[in-house]
N, C-alpha and C positions, 0 to 999 in steps of 0.2 A: 046266418051264413057269415063267416069271417070276412073282413075286407081284404081285397087282393093287395099284394105289395104295391101296386101302382096307385091304389086308392089311399094308401096310408101316408100321412104327412111325414116328411123327413124331420127327424129329431136329431139335430146336430150334436147335442150333448150325449145322447144315447150312442150315436155313431162314433164320436170321439172316444167314449169309454170302451166301446167294443173293440176299436182299433188298438187302444192302449192295452187292453187285456189280451188281445190276440198277439200283440208284439211280445208280451212276456213269455208266451209259449213258442213263438216262432223264431225270433232273432236271438234269443239267449241260449244258443247251443254251447256245449262245453268248450272251453278255450282250446284253440288249436296251437300247438307248439308254444303254449304259455303266452299267447298274445292277448293283450287287453282289448277292451271294446274300442278304444280310440285307434289302436293299430289296425284292427280288423276293419273299422270304418274307412280308414285311409286306403287299405287294400281294395275294398269294395268300390270306393269312389274312383280309384284309378282304373279298375277293371271296367267300369261303366262309362267313364268320361275321359280317361287318360289318352295319351300323355298330357300332363298338366304342369304349369308353372306352380311353384310353391304358393305364390300369391293367389292363384286360382283355387288351389286346394284349401287355402285358409278360408275362402269364402264359403266352402261347403262343409267344413268341419267345425266342431264346437270347441276349437282350441285357438289360443292366441299364437301369433307367428313364432315367438321364441320356443314355445312348447312344441309346436308342430315341426319346427326346424330340428329340434332334438329328436323327436319321434321319427322323422324321415331319416335322419342320420343313423339311428338304431336299425331301422328297417333296411337301410342300404347295407349296413355292417352285417346284418343277418342274411343278406343275399336275396331279399324279397323285393327291393325297389332299386332301380338304377337311375342314374342321371346322365343326360346327354345335352350338348348345346342345342339351343332352340335355333332351327335353321332360318327363322325369320328375324331373329335378334341375337346376335352373337354374345351379347352381354347376359342373356337369360339362359336358364337351364330348364329342361323338361324332365319331369319325373314319370317313370313308367314301371310297370311290373316286370319282374324277371320271370323266368319259367317257373321257378319255385313259388313266387308270389301268385302267379296265375293258377298254379296247382291248388294252393290253399283256398282261393276264392271258388274254384270249381268244386272242390271237395265239400266246402260248406254249403254250396248251392245244392249239391246232390243230397247231402244230409237233410237239408230243409225240405226238398222234394219228398224224400222218404218219410219224414215226420208228418208232413202235410197229407201225404197219401194215406197214411195210417188213420188220420182223422176223417178225411173225406170219404173213406170206405164206410164210415158209419152213417153217412147222410143218405136220405132217400132221393129218388130221382128229381122230385120237385126242388129240393134243397140244392142239389147239384146244379140244376138249371139256373137258380137264383145266383149261386156262387159264380157261375160262368159269366153271367151278366155283370156281377159286381167286379170281377177281375177287369173287364173291359172299362167299366166306369172309373175304377181306381187308376188304371193306365191313362185314361183321359185326364184325370185330375193331375197326375204327374206331368203330363204334357202341357197342361194349362199353366202350372207352376213354372215350368221351364220357359214358356213364352213370356210370362210376367217378369221373370228375372232378366230377360234379354233387353 
């Protein structure tokens, strides 16, 4: 009899490889409006965490501040991001998504749900149950990371 998933030792190398491989099929959707990965990352970060100051956004993105400043200016010019004064500090500016920016994020999310649904439809009931538990655990890992960053 095969060991149950609970009895199996966690192999972090195997988990990391599985997540990396999954990401190649999950996050790499065709470009939307010719936006590159960095631009899409900024839009998704603002959708999840925004409004944010540029310095806060710099902490989450893999770009140095000058490159991020240029990228945000381009996103603002394209009507995807807006700036407004920070009500808590008149010297600072908050970045947030415009209606069009929100539409792009929602559209990409819907595309991901559709793509994932196509794959999940191929799983058996036991695999779906494991996947449901995995989603909760991955959500918990994200929460732990957020707590560690605070």
